[in-house]
C-alpha positions in Angstrom: 33.1 -11.7 12.3 29.6 -10.8 12.1 28.5 -7.2 14.0 26.9 -8.4 17.5 23.3 -7.1 17.8 22.4 -3.7 19.7 19.3 -3.5 21.5 17.2 -0.4 20.5 16.1 1.0 23.9 14.3 3.7 22.2 10.4 4.1 23.7 7.7 2.9 20.7 4.9 5.4 20.4 1.9 3.3 21.4 -1.1 6.1 19.9 -0.9 8.5 17.6 -1.9 12.6 18.3 -5.0 14.1 16.4 -2.2 16.2 13.8 -0.6 12.3 13.7 -3.9 10.4 12.8 -4.6 14.0 10.2 -1.2 12.5 8.6 -2.3 9.0 8.4 -5.5 9.8 6.4 -3.1 11.8 4.2 -0.7 9.4 3.8 -3.5 6.7 3.3 -5.0 8.6 0.2 -1.8 8.9 -1.0 -1.3 4.9 -1.5 0.4 4.2 1.8 -0.4 0.6 3.1 -1.1 0.4 6.9 2.1 -1.3 7.4 4.3 1.4 5.4 2.4 4.1 7.8 3.0 2.1 10.9 6.3 1.9 9.8 7.3 5.7 9.4 5.9 6.4 13.0 7.5 3.2 14.8 4.0 2.1 16.0 1.6 -1.3 15.7 0.1 -1.2 12.6 -3.3 -2.0 14.4 -2.8 1.9 15.4 -3.0 2.7 12.4 -6.4 1.1 11.1 -8.0 2.0 14.7 -7.7 5.9 12.7 -8.8 4.5 9.5 -11.5 2.7 11.2 -12.2 5.7 13.2 -12.4 3.7 16.5 -9.8 6.8 17.3 -9.1 10.3 17.0 -12.8 10.4 15.3 -12.7 14.3 13.2 -9.2 13.5 12.3 -10.6 12.5 8.6 -12.9 15.2 7.9 -9.7 17.3 9.3 -7.4 15.9 6.7 -10.5 16.1 4.0 -10.4 20.0 4.6 -6.6 20.2 4.0 -6.4 18.9 0.5 -10.4 20.3 -0.1 -11.4 16.5 -0.6 -14.8 15.3 0.3 -14.5 13.2 2.8 
């Protein structure tokens, strides 16, 4: 017999913190795709896109670049 479906009641993230936005940049630069980053944070991939388009958390790209010694 198949296992019954169990509802997952864990709350989902709806937005990133500034530090998470920095991590989004670092993950993207390391080669991860939007959907892979979103899955790691259990968040909609559109929120990842918002960070990468600098619509949210402006300055996170520069901070991520500073942390790894890269020019943004």
